[in-house]
Structure formats: structure tokens, C-alpha cells
C-alpha positions in Angstrom: 0.0 0.0 0.0 2.9 2.4 0.8 4.3 2.1 -2.7 1.2 2.9 -4.7 -1.1 4.8 -2.4 0.8 8.1 -2.2 0.7 8.6 -6.0 -3.0 7.6 -6.0 -3.8 10.2 -3.3 -1.7 12.9 -5.0 -3.5 12.2 -8.3 -6.9 12.6 -6.7 -5.9 15.9 -5.0 -4.0 17.5 -7.9 -6.8 16.8 -10.4 -9.6 17.5 -7.9 -11.2 14.2 -8.7 -13.0 14.0 -5.4 -14.2 16.5 -2.8 -15.1 16.1 0.9 -18.7 14.8 1.2 -18.9 13.3 -2.3 -20.5 10.0 -3.0 -18.4 7.7 -5.2 -20.0 4.9 -7.2 -17.1 2.6 -8.0 -17.7 0.4 -11.0 -17.0 -3.0 -9.4 -16.7 -6.3 -11.3 -14.5 -8.2 -8.9 -11.6 -8.2 -11.3 -8.1 -7.1 -10.7 -8.5 -3.4 -11.5 -11.8 -2.9 -9.7 -10.6 -4.6 -6.5 -7.5 -2.4 -6.5 -9.6 0.7 -7.0 -12.0 -0.2 -4.2 -9.2 -0.9 -1.8 -7.4 2.3 -2.6 -10.6 4.3 -2.3 -11.2 2.8 1.1 -7.7 3.8 2.2 -8.3 7.3 0.9 -11.4 7.6 3.2 -8.9 7.8 6.1 -7.7 11.1 4.6 -10.8 12.4 2.8 -14.4 12.0 4.0 -16.7 10.6 1.2 -19.3 7.9 0.8 -18.2 4.8 -1.1 -20.7 2.5 -3.0 -19.7 -0.4 -5.2 -21.8 -0.7 -8.4 -21.9 -4.1 -9.9 -23.6 -4.8 -13.2 -24.3 -8.5 -14.0 -24.2 -8.8 -17.8 -25.6 -12.4 -17.5 -23.6 -13.5 -20.5 -21.4 -16.2 -19.0 -22.2 -19.4 -17.4 -20.4 -18.3 -14.2 -22.4 -15.0 -14.0 -24.2 -16.1 -10.9 -20.9 -17.3 -9.3 -19.3 -14.0 -10.1 -22.1 -12.0 -8.4 -21.9 -14.2 -5.4 -18.2 -13.5 -5.1 -18.7 -9.8 -5.5 -21.4 -9.8 -2.7 -19.1 -11.7 -0.4 -16.1 -9.4 -1.1 -18.1 -6.2 -0.4 -19.6 -7.7 2.8 -16.2 -8.7 4.0 -14.7 -5.3 3.4 -17.7 -3.3 4.6 -18.5 -1.7 1.2 -22.1 -0.8 0.3 -23.2 -2.6 -2.9 -25.7 -1.9 -5.6 -26.4 -4.6 -8.3 -28.0 -4.1 -11.7 -28.7 -6.1 -14.9 -30.4 -5.9 -18.3 -31.7 -8.0 -21.1 -28.6 -7.5 -23.3 -29.8 -9.5 -26.3 -32.9 -7.3 -26.7 -30.9 -4.1 -26.1 -28.3 -5.2 -28.7 -30.9 -5.9 -31.3 -33.0 -2.8 -30.7 -29.9 -0.6 -31.1 -28.1 -2.6 -33.7 -24.9 -3.0 -31.6 -22.2 -5.6 -31.3 -22.2 -7.5 -28.1 -19.2 -5.8 -26.5 -20.5 -2.3 -27.2 -24.0 -3.3 -25.9 -22.5 -4.6 -22.7 -20.4 -1.5 -22.1 -23.3 0.9 -22.7 -25.6 -1.1 -20.5 -23.0 -0.9 -17.7 -22.7 2.8 -18.0 -26.5 3.2 -18.2 -26.6 1.4 -14.8 -24.1 3.8 -13.4 -25.9 6.8 -14.7 -29.2 5.6 -13.2 -27.6 5.2 -9.8 -25.9 8.6 -10.0 -29.3 10.3 -10.7 -30.5 9.1 -7.3 -27.7 10.8 -5.5 -27.1 14.5 -6.3 -23.5 15.2 -7.1 -22.5 11.5 -7.2 -19.4 10.6 -9.2 -18.7 7.4 -11.0 -15.2 5.9 -10.6 -14.2 3.3 -13.1 -11.0 1.2 -12.8 -9.5 1.8 -16.2 -5.7 1.8 -16.2 -3.2 3.1 -18.7 -3.1 -0.3 -20.4 -6.9 -0.2 -20.9 -6.5 3.2 -22.5 -4.0 1.9 -25.0 -6.2 -1.0 -25.9 -9.3 1.2 -26.3 -7.2 3.6 -28.5 -6.5 0.8 -30.9 -10.1 -0.5 -30.8 -11.4 3.0 -31.8 -8.6 3.4 -34.4 -9.6 0.1 -36.1 -13.2 1.2 -36.2 -12.3 4.5 -37.9 -13.3 6.7 -34.9 -12.9 10.5 -34.8 -11.5 12.7 -32.0 -14.2 11.7 -29.5 -13.7 8.0 -30.0 -9.9 8.2 -29.9 -10.1 10.1 -26.6 -12.9 8.0 -25.1 -11.0 7.2 -21.9 -9.6 10.2 -20.0 -9.1 11.1 -16.4 -12.0 13.4 -15.6 -15.0 13.5 -17.8 -16.9 16.6 -16.8 -16.1 15.6 -13.2 -18.9 13.0 -13.4 -16.8 10.0 -14.4 -13.4 9.7 -12.9 -10.6 7.2 -13.7 -8.0 7.4 -10.9 -6.0 4.4 -12.0 -4.9 5.9 -15.4 -1.6 6.7 -13.8 -0.8 3.0 -13.5 -0.2 0.2 -16.0 -1.8 -3.3 -15.7 1.6 -4.5 -14.4 1.5 -1.9 -11.6 -2.0 -3.1 -10.6 -1.0 -6.8 -10.6 2.1 -6.1 -8.5 0.0 -4.1 -6.0 -2.5 -7.0 -5.6 0.3 -9.5 -5.1 2.1 -7.4 -2.5 -1.0 -6.9 -0.5 -2.3 -10.5 -1.0 -5.6 -9.3 -2.4 -7.9 -11.8 -4.1 -9.9 -11.0 -7.2 -12.4 -12.8 -9.4 -10.8 -14.2 -12.6 -13.1 -13.7 -15.6 -12.3 -16.8 -17.8 -13.1 -14.9 -21.0 -10.2 -12.6 -20.4 -7.9 -15.4 -21.3 -9.7 -16.0 -24.7 -9.3 -14.1 -27.9 -13.0 -14.0 -28.8 -13.2 -10.2 -28.3 -11.1 -7.6 -30.1 -9.8 -6.2 -26.9 -8.3 -9.5 -25.8 -6.7 -10.0 -29.2 -5.1 -6.5 -28.9 -4.0 -7.3 -25.3 -2.6 -10.7 -26.0 -1.1 -10.2 -29.5 -0.8 -6.6 -30.7 0.4 -4.9 -27.6 3.3 -7.3 -27.0 4.4 -7.0 -30.6 4.3 -3.2 -30.4 6.2 -3.1 -27.1 9.1 -4.9 -28.8 9.4 -1.9 -31.1 8.5 0.8 -28.6 8.6 -0.3 -24.9 7.1 3.0 -23.8 4.1 2.8 -26.1 1.5 3.1 -23.3 2.9 6.4 -22.0 3.2 7.7 -25.6 -0.5 6.8 -26.3 -1.5 8.4 -23.1 0.1 11.7 -24.1 -1.5 11.4 -27.6 -4.9 10.9 -26.1 -4.5 14.0 -23.9 -3.8 16.1 -27.0 -6.7 14.6 -28.9 -9.0 15.2 -25.9 -8.1 18.9 -25.9 -8.8 19.1 -29.7 -12.2 17.4 -29.2 -13.0 19.6 -26.3 -12.3 22.7 -28.3 -14.5 21.6 -31.2 -17.2 20.4 -28.9 -17.4 23.8 -27.0 -17.6 25.6 -30.4 -20.5 23.4 -31.5 -22.4 23.8 -28.2 -22.0 27.6 -28.4 -23.5 27.6 -31.9 -26.4 25.5 -30.9 -27.1 27.5 -27.8 -27.2 30.6 -30.0 -29.1 29.3 -33.0 -31.3 26.4 -31.9 -35.0 27.2 -31.7 -37.1 25.4 -29.1 -34.1 23.0 -28.7 -35.0 21.3 -31.9 -35.2 23.6 -35.0 -31.8 24.5 -36.4 -31.4 27.1 -39.3 -29.2 25.5 -42.0 -27.2 28.8 -42.2 -25.6 27.9 -38.8 -23.3 25.7 -41.0 -22.4 28.6 -43.3 -18.7 29.2 -43.6 -17.7 26.4 -41.1 -14.6 24.3 -41.6 -15.6 20.7 -42.5 -14.3 19.5 -39.2 -16.4 22.0 -37.2 -19.4 21.2 -39.4 -19.1 17.5 -38.5 -18.9 18.4 -34.8 -21.9 20.7 -35.0 -23.9 17.9 -36.8 -22.9 15.3 -34.2 -23.9 17.5 -31.3 -27.2 18.4 -32.9 -28.0 14.8 -33.5 -27.0 13.9 -30.0 -29.3 16.5 -28.5 -32.3 15.4 -30.7 -31.8 11.7 -30.3 -30.6 11.7 -26.7 -27.5 9.7 -27.6 -25.5 8.6 -30.6 -26.2 4.9 -30.6 -26.0 3.6 -34.1 -24.9 6.9 -35.5 -21.6 6.6 -37.4 -19.4 8.7 -39.7 -21.6 7.9 -42.7 -24.7 9.3 -41.0 -22.8 12.6 -40.3 -21.8 12.7 -43.9 -25.4 12.1 -45.0 -26.6 14.8 -42.7 -24.2 17.4 -44.2 -25.1 16.2 -47.7 -28.8 16.8 -46.9 -28.0 20.5 -46.1 -27.2 20.8 -49.9 -30.0 18.7 -51.3 -32.8 19.7 -48.8 -33.9 16.1 -48.6 -35.1 14.5 -45.4 -32.8 12.1 -43.5 -33.7 9.0 -41.6 -31.3 7.9 -38.8 -31.5 5.2 -36.2 -34.2 6.5 -33.8 -34.6 9.9 -35.5 -36.2 11.2 -38.7 -35.2 14.7 -39.8 -36.8 17.2 -42.2 -34.9 19.8 -44.2 -37.2 22.5 -45.4 -36.7 26.1 -46.5 -33.4 26.4 -44.7 -34.5 24.8 -41.5 -33.6 21.4 -40.0 -36.0 19.8 -37.5 -37.2 16.4 -36.2 -40.2 15.0 -38.0 -42.2 14.8 -34.8 -41.6 18.5 -33.9 -44.9 20.1 -32.7 -45.5 23.7 -31.5 -48.4 24.2 -29.2 -51.0 27.0 -28.9 -50.1 30.2 -27.2 -51.6 33.6 -26.6 -50.0 36.7 -25.2 -51.7 39.9 -24.1 -49.4 43.0 -24.4 -50.4 46.0 -22.3 -47.6 48.4 -23.1 -43.8 48.9 -23.4 -41.4 46.2 -22.4 -40.1 42.8 -23.3 -42.7 40.0 -23.4 -41.4 36.4 -23.5 -43.2 33.8 -25.7 -41.9 30.6 -24.1 -43.9 28.3 -26.4 -41.8 29.4 -29.4 -38.6 30.3 -27.6 -38.8 34.0 -28.6 -39.7 37.4 -27.1 -41.6 40.5 -28.3 -40.1 43.8 -27.4 -42.2 47.0 -27.7 -40.7 50.5 -27.3 -42.0 54.0 -27.9 -39.6 56.1 -30.2 -39.8 59.7 -31.3 -38.3 59.2 -34.8 -39.2 56.7 -37.6 -36.5 54.2 -38.6 -37.1 51.9 -41.5 -37.0 48.3 -40.2 -34.0 46.2 -41.2 -35.9 42.9 -41.5 -39.4 41.5 -41.4 -38.9 40.5 -37.8 -39.6 44.1 -36.7 -42.0 46.9 -37.5 -42.5 50.6 -36.7 -46.2 51.8 -36.4 -47.8 55.1 -35.4 -48.5 55.0 -31.7 -52.0 56.5 -32.3 -53.1 53.5 -34.3 -52.5 50.9 -31.5 -55.3 49.9 -29.1 -54.1 48.1 -26.0 -54.0 45.3 -25.1 -52.4 43.9 -28.2 -52.8 40.2 -28.8 -50.1 37.8 -30.0 -51.1 34.3 -31.2 -50.4 31.7 -33.9 -51.9 32.4 -37.3 -55.1 30.7 -38.4 -56.1 29.4 -41.9 -58.8 32.1 -42.0 -56.5 35.0 -41.3 -56.0 37.5 -44.1 -54.8 41.1 -44.4 -53.5 43.5 -47.0 -49.8 43.9 -46.6 -47.9 47.1 -47.3 -47.4 47.9 -51.0 -49.9 45.2 -52.0 -53.3 45.9 -53.8 -55.2 43.0 -52.3 -55.7 41.0 -49.1 -53.7 37.8 -48.8 -53.8 34.6 -46.7 -51.4 34.8 -43.8 -50.6 31.1 -44.3 -49.5 32.0 -47.9 -47.3 34.8 -46.5 -45.6 32.4 -44.1 -45.1 29.8 -46.8 -43.6 32.4 -49.2 -41.2 33.6 -46.4 -39.7 30.1 -46.3 -41.2 28.6 -43.2 -42.6 25.1 -43.7 -46.2 24.4 -42.6 -45.1 22.3 -39.7 -43.4 25.3 -38.2 -46.0 28.0 -39.0 -46.5 28.8 -35.3 -43.0 30.0 -35.1 -44.3 33.1 -36.9 -46.7 34.8 -34.4 -49.4 37.1 -35.6 -50.0 40.4 -33.9 -53.5 42.0 -33.8 -54.8 45.3 -32.4 -57.0 45.4 -29.4 -60.0 45.7 -31.7 -59.0 42.5 -33.5 -57.5 44.1 -36.6 -54.4 42.3 -37.9 -51.2 44.4 -37.6 -48.6 42.0 -38.8 -47.3 38.4 -39.0 -43.6 38.0 -38.0 -41.5 37.3 -41.1 -43.8 39.1 -43.5 -44.5 42.8 -44.3 -46.6 45.1 -42.1 -50.3 45.5 -42.8 -50.9 48.5 -45.0 -53.4 50.0 -42.6 -50.6 50.5 -40.0 -48.0 51.9 -42.4 -46.3 55.1 -41.4 -47.1 57.9 -44.0 -44.5 60.3 -45.2 -43.7 63.1 -42.8 -46.0 61.6 -40.2 -45.3 63.0 -36.8 -44.2 60.8 -33.9 -44.3 59.1 -31.6 -44.1 55.6 -32.9 -43.9 52.1 -31.5 -41.0 49.9 -32.5 -42.0 46.2 -32.2 -39.6 43.4 -32.7 -39.6 39.5 -32.3 -36.2 38.3 -31.1 -34.8 34.8 -30.1 
């Protein structure tokens, strides 16, 4: 314990992986790494007060699954560690999400951790990945053609929710620690077989590479840290764009991609798909390419668990629905319209200024009758817009402005207190409310903003 614990404690403190009072859910399988992590965390409790819970997920795939769970329960009881146990029908989950068995098992385990963490505010999940695991995962992702996120899939502190304190040690370090302290662990028999890609990499590829470069694990670790920084940069940029451009959390103007470098465009597409789908299960590089191609063709796109429409410069899930709303406006100020993620601002001004877009109007103050009403347009709504000789359907105005029928309610209609239509956002002002030449003020400036 004296040889390995000081570095473990220093790593926790320097990287602020844990804080006093935290609850730590340690992913516990009973194998070498998880036993080492659990024992080290127990030792750390002598120096830092936190609550430790072992989280064991029974994949139910092997004949000895029941025996393994029994061993885990006995170990935790003997060491005084609180234990939570979970399971899932992996065959069904795998088929529904079109995943290989190894990926389905990993995702199921992390879903279990996430469900436990939700029950405990501020809980952190500690997994027992070591530096050798990181190298193996790096090659797995490389063979699958992964991008930056895949290649940096294992890193030390993932948004401070998932921590991996053993990344400073190799598999050999962990084995030596267990032997010195005479700690038993459960041996998964499949770890000795080459049925899974990870085992083939561990047993065949890594030994061959180490003959060429003995320090390969440390070199990969440094590479992953650099890749992680690159991914984090692109991810933050994508999130900033979505936070600024996304309407109702679902509708994205295609112009958000204008001028972006292809790498940034891919990250923006991925992050948008993740937000709409809830995850990226079954979504690969080819789907991102199809998404970006659809920006040019305007054709809809069907992805695993998500159907998207591309219409008139807008991207949105097929199931997007915008509910009814009605806003009564009694005077100057900013009036939020939460149902469409926008606001109406109304301000009295002394001078007339020609509106820059059809998202704002300027009208004579004497023409308004408060309270004004803001609502979605109806099929029966018609008015004569400025510079037009006849009355026109509001729905036709919205369509001609480029908004698809499914999103018509994003264009609110404003009517006077007497029911006369003043304007529909995105289209010209009603002729009856136009400002005549040399008309004296004051005026009202009205604008719809995100």
C-alpha cells in the first residue's frame, strides 16, 4: 500500500477528482482493477471523508455470472463496502440498437451507473480503467475509424462525473499491488480467450508493439490527452453555436453551418443529432456525412431512432410540434413567448426608422389599441400587406417567407386590441398600419427576437 497509495492520493488531490462529502460509485466487477480501486478508495477515506458505494452490473452473458455476483457480494460484505447490483436483457438491447455484443455490454453498464448517479445528487462514478486499458481502447477505436471523441474515449476526468483514478498505473502496476497486499480477485475466464477484439489486442498486438517501442502506453496516453483537448475545443464551439441558433431546442437554421470548416461542421452535426436523439447509438461517420449532404439537397434524413426534415433552410425532427399560445401585451417592455422560444419587445420612439428585417415593424402610436394580442396564425387570417393591392392569406405569406407548414406557429401574428391584424412576423406590415411620409411621432418599435 505504501508504494502505490501516495501517488494515488496525489493524483486525486491535484486533479480534484474528489471532494469532501462526495458519493463515489465505483464500478466493481470483482476483477483485478476494480478490486485495486475499491481498496485504494477505502484507504483514501482515512484522509478524505466521502461515501463509497460499489456498483456491480451483472451482464448475464457467461455461465459463471451467478458465481461472479456471489463472489462480489461476499467481497463487499467482508470489506464493509455498500453494494448496488444491476442487470439488463442484453440480447434485446443489442438488437434494438443494432450494436455488437461488446458495445451493448459496455453501454448497459454505463446506463446502470448513470441511473444510480441520478438518485444521488453530485455523485461521481469511478471506473477502474488503467493506462493499459487506455492503449487497448485507443487501438479499438482506431480500427473502427473513430474520430476525435472515439480516440479520446477514456480520459481522467469526464466533466467531473466519471473519474478514472487508475490511469496513472499500468496493468503490471496493478498486478504487483495486488500481489504485495495479498488481495484476491475474481478471474473472468473470457479474459484469457481471444473471442473479443480487446483481448486480441491485449494478447497479440500490444506485446508486438512493445518490442518496437517499450514505452508505447505512455506515448499513447500523451497522444490521447492532446486529442482530448482538440475534441473539447470543437465540442465547445458546437455547443456555443447550438445555444445561440437552436429554436425550441429542436429547430436549427441551416445557415448555422455557413462558412464552417468541414471539421467544425461535423462536430456541429454530431452535437445536434446527440441533442435530438438523446444519444449517438447507431450513428456513425456515414450518418454525419449524409446529414451534411442533406444540407445541400434539402432532402429528409432517416437515422436510427430519428427522422429529420430539411425544409426552407430549417432542420427539425419530423415529430416537432409547436403548441398553442396567446400573449396579451399591455404596453412597453419585453414580453417572453416561451412556447416558441422567442420574445416580443415594444418600445416608444420619437423618430421613424425603416425596419431592417421582417422581424420588426414601426407603427404610429396613435393606431394601436391596447392590449395587443399575439397568437399563432389561423387558416382564415387575411390582411393587405404594405405595397400590395389585395388581401392575402397569412398562411401563404408564411409559406412564401420560407417557413414550412409544420413550423408556422414560429411566426406569431399580432393583432390590435380591436382584432385588426397588424402584422405576422417574417412578413411585411399591414398597409393599414404603415407610417405615412412626414407623419409626426411618436411611434412604436415592435420586434420579435430569439
